C-alpha positions as a printed Julia matrix, in Angstrom:
103×3 Matrix{Float64}:
   0.07    0.05    0.01
   2.89    2.34    0.85
   4.25    2.05   -2.67
   0.77    2.8    -4.13
   0.4     5.84   -1.7
   3.85    7.11   -3.0
   2.73    7.06   -6.54
  -0.48    9.0    -6.0
   1.29   11.6    -3.95
   4.1    11.76   -6.72
   1.21   12.43   -9.38
  -0.62   14.98   -7.44
   2.54   16.95   -6.59
   3.59   16.99  -10.14
   0.31   17.95  -11.05
   0.03   20.72   -8.48
   3.53   22.22   -9.48
   2.34   22.55  -13.2
   5.47   20.76  -14.73
   3.03   18.21  -16.79
   1.13   20.71  -18.75
   1.31   19.01  -22.2
  -1.21   17.08  -23.37
   0.58   13.7   -23.55
   2.08   13.95  -20.15
  -1.29   14.55  -18.48
  -2.7    11.58  -20.24
   0.41    9.35  -18.92
  -0.34   10.98  -15.5
  -4.06   10.32  -15.48
  -3.61    6.59  -16.49
  -1.11    6.07  -13.64
  -3.42    7.95  -11.15
  -6.37    5.91  -12.34
  -4.64    2.67  -12.01
  -3.34    3.58   -8.63
  -6.7     4.62   -7.35
  -7.99    0.95   -8.32
  -5.03   -0.51   -6.4
  -5.76    1.54   -3.51
  -9.66    0.72   -3.87
  -8.4    -2.67   -3.28
  -6.67   -1.98   -0.15
  -9.7     0.04    1.01
 -11.97   -3.02    0.42
  -9.8    -5.34    2.41
  -9.63   -2.66    5.36
 -13.53   -2.39    5.37
 -13.86   -6.11    5.51
 -11.4    -6.2     8.65
 -13.41   -3.39    9.87
 -16.71   -5.13    9.5
 -15.33   -8.36   10.88
 -14.24   -6.72   14.38
 -17.87   -4.94   14.52
 -19.69   -8.19   13.83
 -17.77  -10.24   16.15
 -17.52   -7.91   19.02
 -19.14   -8.73   22.3
 -20.85   -5.55   23.14
 -22.42   -2.52   21.84
 -22.3    -1.56   18.6
 -20.89    2.06   19.45
 -17.99    0.26   21.34
 -17.65   -2.07   18.34
 -17.07    0.63   16.07
 -14.57    2.41   18.42
 -12.63   -0.68   18.69
 -12.69   -1.42   14.65
 -11.58    2.21   14.2
  -8.81    1.66   16.59
  -7.57   -1.33   14.96
  -8.04   -0.71   11.32
  -7.24    3.1    10.87
  -6.29    2.72    7.17
 -10.02    2.3     6.52
 -10.48    6.04    7.01
  -7.2     7.06    5.68
  -7.91    5.03    2.39
 -11.26    6.48    1.96
 -10.13   10.07    2.42
  -7.06    9.7    -0.04
  -9.45    7.89   -2.63
 -11.76   10.95   -2.31
  -8.88   13.35   -2.83
  -7.17   11.17   -5.36
 -10.54   11.28   -7.54
 -10.87   14.99   -7.22
  -7.48   15.41   -8.82
  -8.35   12.79  -11.52
 -11.46   14.9   -12.45
  -9.3    17.94  -12.61
  -6.86   16.5   -14.91
  -9.72   15.23  -17.29
 -11.14   18.79  -17.27
  -7.76   20.14  -18.15
  -7.34   17.59  -20.97
 -11.11   18.48  -22.02
  -9.94   22.14  -22.28
  -6.96   21.2   -24.2
  -8.89   19.22  -26.72
 -11.23   22.22  -27.31
  -8.39   24.85  -28.06
């Protein structure tokens, strides 16, 4: 997962700096970002399954079960937040490519 996060971070950083403004470079970035969003989604699903198992098997209140699961599987929230942000960057890249296409 660390490798996937590192790749996403690098793409977002490069996009933010404006170094990859050409259409060809943006297309490569978009392809890489989309692929890594997919791989991160797989980690997110695994984390959710682990979180859900803890909640389901917990002997106590549902609220206590969720607190315990949140403590034991912090990557669920982290991957969810990074996925939301990465999808926003992906949309932004698509919009920029669309603008370039119409110019």
